[in-house]
C-alpha positions as CSV (number, residue, x, y, z in Angstrom):
1,M,60.8,23.7,-52.5
2,P,57.3,23.6,-54.0
3,A,58.4,21.8,-56.9
4,A,60.5,19.3,-54.9
5,N,56.9,18.5,-52.7
6,S,54.8,18.2,-55.6
7,A,57.1,15.9,-57.5
8,C,57.3,13.7,-54.3
9,G,54.7,11.0,-54.3
10,K,53.3,10.1,-50.8
11,S,54.7,6.6,-50.7
12,A,58.0,8.0,-51.5
13,C,57.6,10.8,-48.7
14,G,57.0,8.0,-46.0
15,E,53.5,7.5,-46.0
16,S,51.1,5.0,-46.8
17,A,48.3,4.9,-49.3
18,R,45.9,5.0,-46.6
19,G,47.6,8.4,-45.1
20,K,49.5,6.6,-42.4
21,P,53.2,6.6,-42.1
22,A,54.9,3.4,-43.8
23,W,56.4,2.4,-40.4
24,W,52.9,2.2,-38.9
25,A,51.8,-0.5,-41.4
26,G,55.0,-2.6,-40.8
27,R,54.3,-2.6,-37.3
28,A,50.8,-3.8,-37.7
29,V,52.0,-6.9,-39.9
30,A,54.8,-7.7,-37.2
31,L,52.2,-7.7,-34.3
32,L,49.8,-9.9,-36.4
33,L,52.6,-12.4,-37.0
34,L,53.7,-12.5,-33.3
35,L,49.9,-13.2,-32.2
36,A,49.6,-15.9,-34.8
37,A,52.8,-17.5,-33.5
38,S,51.3,-17.3,-29.9
39,G,48.2,-19.1,-31.0
40,L,46.1,-15.6,-29.9
41,G,45.4,-14.3,-33.6
42,P,42.1,-13.5,-34.7
43,G,39.6,-16.4,-34.7
44,N,41.1,-18.0,-31.7
45,P,38.3,-19.1,-29.2
46,R,40.2,-18.2,-26.2
47,L,40.0,-14.4,-27.1
48,A,36.4,-14.9,-26.2
49,L,36.9,-16.3,-22.7
50,G,37.2,-14.4,-19.3
51,A,40.4,-13.9,-17.1
52,D,39.2,-17.4,-15.3
53,G,39.0,-19.1,-18.7
54,V,35.3,-19.4,-18.7
55,A,33.1,-17.9,-21.6
56,P,30.9,-15.2,-20.2
57,A,27.2,-15.8,-20.4
58,T,25.2,-14.4,-23.2
59,P,23.4,-11.3,-22.1
60,R,19.5,-12.0,-21.9
61,A,16.9,-9.4,-21.7
62,A,15.7,-8.7,-17.9
63,G,12.6,-10.7,-17.0
64,P,10.7,-11.9,-13.9
65,A,11.8,-14.9,-11.8
66,P,9.8,-18.1,-12.4
67,G,6.7,-18.0,-10.4
68,I,6.7,-14.2,-10.1
69,V,3.4,-12.7,-11.4
70,L,3.7,-8.8,-12.6
71,N,1.3,-6.3,-12.2
72,P,1.1,-5.0,-15.7
73,A,1.6,-1.2,-16.8
74,P,-2.1,0.3,-17.3
75,K,-2.7,1.3,-20.8
76,A,-4.6,4.5,-21.9
77,R,-7.7,2.7,-22.1
78,D,-7.4,1.5,-18.6
79,W,-7.4,5.2,-17.4
80,A,-10.1,6.2,-19.7
81,N,-12.6,3.4,-18.3
82,L,-12.1,5.0,-14.9
83,A,-14.6,7.6,-16.3
84,L,-17.3,5.2,-16.6
85,L,-17.3,4.3,-12.9
86,P,-19.7,6.1,-10.3
87,D,-18.4,9.7,-9.2
88,W,-17.3,9.0,-5.7
89,S,-14.8,12.0,-5.6
90,G,-15.1,14.5,-2.7
91,V,-14.3,13.7,1.2
92,W,-17.0,11.3,2.8
93,N,-17.9,11.8,6.6
94,P,-19.3,9.2,8.4
95,N,-23.1,9.4,9.9
96,I,-22.1,8.9,13.6
97,S,-25.9,9.3,14.8
98,D,-26.7,6.3,12.8
99,Q,-23.6,4.4,14.2
100,N,-25.0,5.0,17.7
101,A,-28.5,4.3,16.7
102,Q,-27.8,0.9,15.5
103,I,-26.3,-0.3,18.7
104,K,-30.0,-0.6,19.9
105,T,-31.9,-0.8,16.7
106,N,-29.7,-3.3,15.0
107,P,-27.8,-5.4,17.7
108,V,-24.7,-7.4,17.1
109,P,-25.7,-11.3,17.2
110,W,-23.0,-12.0,20.1
111,S,-22.5,-15.5,21.2
112,P,-23.5,-16.1,24.8
113,R,-19.7,-15.9,25.9
114,S,-19.5,-12.6,23.9
115,T,-22.5,-11.2,25.4
116,A,-21.3,-11.4,28.8
117,A,-18.0,-9.8,27.8
118,V,-19.7,-7.1,25.9
119,A,-22.1,-6.4,29.0
120,R,-19.1,-5.8,31.2
121,L,-17.5,-3.4,29.0
122,G,-20.8,-1.5,28.6
123,A,-21.1,-1.1,32.2
124,E,-17.8,0.1,32.6
125,E,-18.5,3.0,29.9
126,A,-21.8,3.7,31.8
127,A,-20.1,4.0,34.8
128,G,-17.5,6.8,33.5
129,R,-14.7,4.0,33.1
130,P,-14.7,3.3,29.5
131,K,-11.7,0.8,28.5
132,G,-10.7,2.8,25.6
133,L,-10.2,0.1,23.1
134,F,-8.0,2.1,20.9
135,V,-5.8,4.1,23.2
136,N,-2.9,2.0,21.9
137,C,-3.0,3.8,18.7
138,L,-3.1,0.5,16.8
139,P,-5.3,0.6,13.7
140,E,-9.2,0.4,14.3
141,A,-8.8,-2.3,11.6
142,M,-11.5,-4.1,9.7
143,P,-14.5,-4.1,10.3
144,S,-14.1,-1.5,13.0
145,W,-12.7,1.3,10.7
146,M,-16.0,1.0,8.7
147,L,-18.5,0.5,11.9
148,I,-17.5,3.4,14.2
149,T,-15.0,5.6,12.7
150,H,-15.6,9.3,13.4
151,N,-13.5,10.7,10.9
152,A,-13.5,11.4,7.0
153,L,-12.4,9.2,4.5
154,E,-11.3,9.6,0.6
155,I,-11.7,6.9,-2.1
156,L,-9.4,6.7,-5.3
157,F,-9.9,5.0,-8.4
158,T,-6.8,3.6,-10.5
159,P,-6.7,0.8,-12.9
160,G,-6.9,-2.2,-11.1
161,R,-7.6,-0.9,-7.6
162,V,-9.8,1.0,-5.3
163,T,-7.9,3.0,-2.2
164,F,-9.5,3.9,0.6
165,L,-7.7,6.4,2.8
166,G,-8.7,7.4,6.4
167,E,-8.0,10.9,8.0
168,S,-7.4,9.8,11.5
169,D,-3.9,8.1,10.9
170,G,-1.1,7.2,8.6
171,N,-2.0,3.7,8.7
172,R,-5.6,4.0,7.6
173,I,-5.5,2.7,4.3
174,R,-7.4,-0.1,2.7
175,R,-6.5,-1.7,-1.0
176,V,-9.2,-3.3,-2.9
177,Y,-7.8,-5.2,-6.0
178,T,-10.2,-5.2,-9.0
179,D,-8.0,-6.6,-11.4
180,G,-9.7,-10.1,-11.4
181,R,-7.0,-11.4,-9.1
182,G,-8.3,-13.9,-6.0
183,H,-7.2,-14.2,-2.7
184,P,-3.8,-15.7,-1.8
185,D,-4.2,-19.5,-0.7
186,D,-2.6,-18.5,2.3
187,P,-2.6,-14.8,3.2
188,D,-0.7,-13.0,5.7
189,P,-3.0,-11.7,8.3
190,T,-3.2,-7.8,8.3
191,F,-5.0,-5.5,10.4
192,H,-7.3,-4.5,7.3
193,G,-7.1,-8.0,5.7
194,H,-6.6,-9.0,2.0
195,S,-9.6,-7.3,-0.4
196,I,-10.6,-8.0,-3.5
197,G,-13.5,-6.5,-5.6
198,H,-15.7,-6.4,-8.6
199,W,-18.4,-3.9,-10.2
200,E,-22.0,-5.0,-10.6
201,K,-23.3,-2.0,-12.3
202,D,-22.5,1.0,-9.9
203,T,-22.2,-1.1,-6.9
204,L,-18.6,-2.0,-5.8
205,V,-18.7,-5.7,-4.2
206,V,-15.6,-6.2,-1.8
207,D,-14.6,-9.6,-0.3
208,T,-12.2,-9.4,2.8
209,V,-10.4,-12.3,4.4
210,G,-7.0,-12.6,6.3
211,I,-7.7,-10.2,9.1
212,L,-5.7,-10.7,12.1
213,P,-7.4,-12.5,14.9
214,Q,-6.9,-9.5,17.4
215,A,-8.6,-7.1,15.1
216,L,-12.0,-5.8,17.0
217,L,-15.3,-6.0,15.9
218,A,-16.6,-2.9,17.9
219,V,-19.7,-1.0,18.3
220,S,-18.2,2.1,20.2
221,E,-14.8,3.0,21.1
222,A,-15.2,1.5,24.5
223,V,-17.2,-1.9,23.5
224,G,-15.8,-4.5,21.2
225,L,-14.1,-7.8,21.1
226,P,-11.6,-9.4,19.2
227,N,-12.8,-11.6,16.1
228,N,-10.4,-14.5,17.3
229,G,-10.3,-15.6,13.7
230,D,-11.9,-16.8,10.6
231,L,-13.4,-13.5,10.0
232,H,-15.0,-12.9,6.5
233,I,-16.6,-9.6,5.6
234,V,-18.5,-8.9,2.3
235,E,-19.3,-5.2,1.6
236,R,-21.6,-3.7,-1.1
237,W,-20.4,0.0,-1.7
238,H,-23.1,2.3,-3.6
239,L,-24.7,5.7,-3.8
240,T,-27.9,6.1,-2.2
241,G,-28.3,9.8,-3.2
242,R,-26.2,12.3,-5.0
243,D,-24.0,12.7,-2.1
244,V,-24.8,9.9,0.0
245,L,-22.6,6.8,0.0
246,S,-23.7,3.6,1.7
247,D,-21.7,0.6,2.7
248,D,-23.6,-2.6,3.2
249,L,-21.7,-5.1,5.3
250,E,-22.1,-8.7,6.1
251,I,-19.8,-9.7,8.9
252,D,-19.1,-13.5,9.3
253,A,-17.4,-14.0,12.8
254,P,-17.9,-17.4,13.8
255,R,-15.7,-17.3,16.9
256,I,-17.8,-14.5,18.4
257,L,-21.2,-14.3,16.7
258,T,-24.1,-16.9,16.2
259,R,-24.8,-15.8,13.0
260,P,-23.4,-13.2,10.3
261,W,-24.3,-9.8,11.1
262,K,-25.6,-7.4,8.3
263,T,-25.3,-3.5,9.1
264,T,-25.2,-0.3,6.6
265,R,-22.9,2.6,7.5
266,S,-23.4,5.8,5.6
267,Y,-21.4,8.5,4.4
268,F,-22.1,12.3,3.2
269,R,-20.1,13.8,1.0
270,Q,-18.2,17.2,1.5
271,R,-16.7,19.1,-1.4
272,A,-15.6,22.4,0.1
273,R,-11.8,22.5,0.4
274,K,-12.0,23.4,4.1
275,Y,-12.9,19.6,4.7
276,D,-9.9,18.2,2.9
277,L,-8.1,15.5,4.7
278,V,-5.5,16.5,7.0
279,E,-2.7,14.6,8.8
280,G,-3.6,12.9,12.0
281,V,-1.0,10.8,13.9
282,C,-2.4,9.2,17.1
283,L,0.5,8.9,19.1
284,Q,1.1,12.7,18.8
285,G,-1.5,13.2,21.4
286,Y,0.9,11.3,24.0
287,F,3.6,13.7,23.6
288,S,4.0,17.5,24.5
289,A,6.1,19.8,22.1
290,R,8.9,21.3,24.0
291,T,12.4,22.6,23.7
292,D,15.2,20.6,25.1
293,A,18.7,22.2,26.8
294,D,20.3,22.5,23.4
295,G,17.5,24.6,21.9
296,N,16.0,21.9,19.7
297,A,12.5,21.4,19.2
298,V,11.5,18.0,20.5
299,F,8.3,16.0,21.6
300,V,8.6,14.6,25.3
301,P,6.5,11.9,26.6
302,I,3.1,12.8,28.5
303,P,2.5,10.2,31.3
304,Q,-0.8,8.3,30.6
305,T,-3.4,6.2,32.7
306,E,-4.3,2.9,31.6
307,G,-7.6,4.2,30.0
308,G,-5.3,6.6,27.9
309,N,-5.9,9.9,29.6
310,P,-3.0,12.1,30.8
311,V,-2.1,11.5,34.4
312,P,-3.0,14.5,36.7
313,P,-0.1,16.8,37.8
314,E,0.9,16.3,41.3
315,N,0.0,19.0,43.8
């Protein structure tokens, strides 16, 4: 048997020179002849068509649609350049005493009509019946957030942007774009508006437009008026001490003021971890934590007065 096998060539033993059975080569040739006869042989353009007879589009690299402007991915040098900016790390608490003092020392130049409305609100507050401008839990918005907040804030630097985060509620956030863009031609109004900024040495200059006309210009939580449109705010944020940050505001509200109003708000830095921002949800105060009939932990609405105070229980 070994002698017989060694004397038998591969072709004679039924295999092709490539190690395939001879019958396979014959079938391959027959298949090619059949395709050629049917017009579907190699090189026929119909082989490149889809099932509907239409050639598929040539794949292209994904890219933005016409008119879409992309935010470029920051490079290592963009992150490194952040180290050249002033140190605004930590948590910043507002100087509430100064806020209150400026009501008298730097009064708002209200228009005559606005002056009368503000006087009525002030009288109600003095009589113990404050309106409660923010009991609906809508954002304090601009410029009132900066003017009357009693809560801490953080300021974050990232390439092309400065972000202000407020402690009081999850919707307190301001984005100041520092990537050189301008304002939109027709911005969609929002509570905090559209803000762009640039650095003048260690001062961040912020320009804000596109604020909802319903957003209040308030001097306290009980006295303030809707800006009614065309509001424009310019701010200059800068350190006035190692741990003191000042916001110089110029507020132009032509529908309720006789002239632009300039004022300054100050914040002092806290670095102790016990002052880290905590979550605050305004509407949570309108609910009581209870357990329902199925044993689930639930929130139950608390009846409120128009001024935002709980309705006294019935005797």
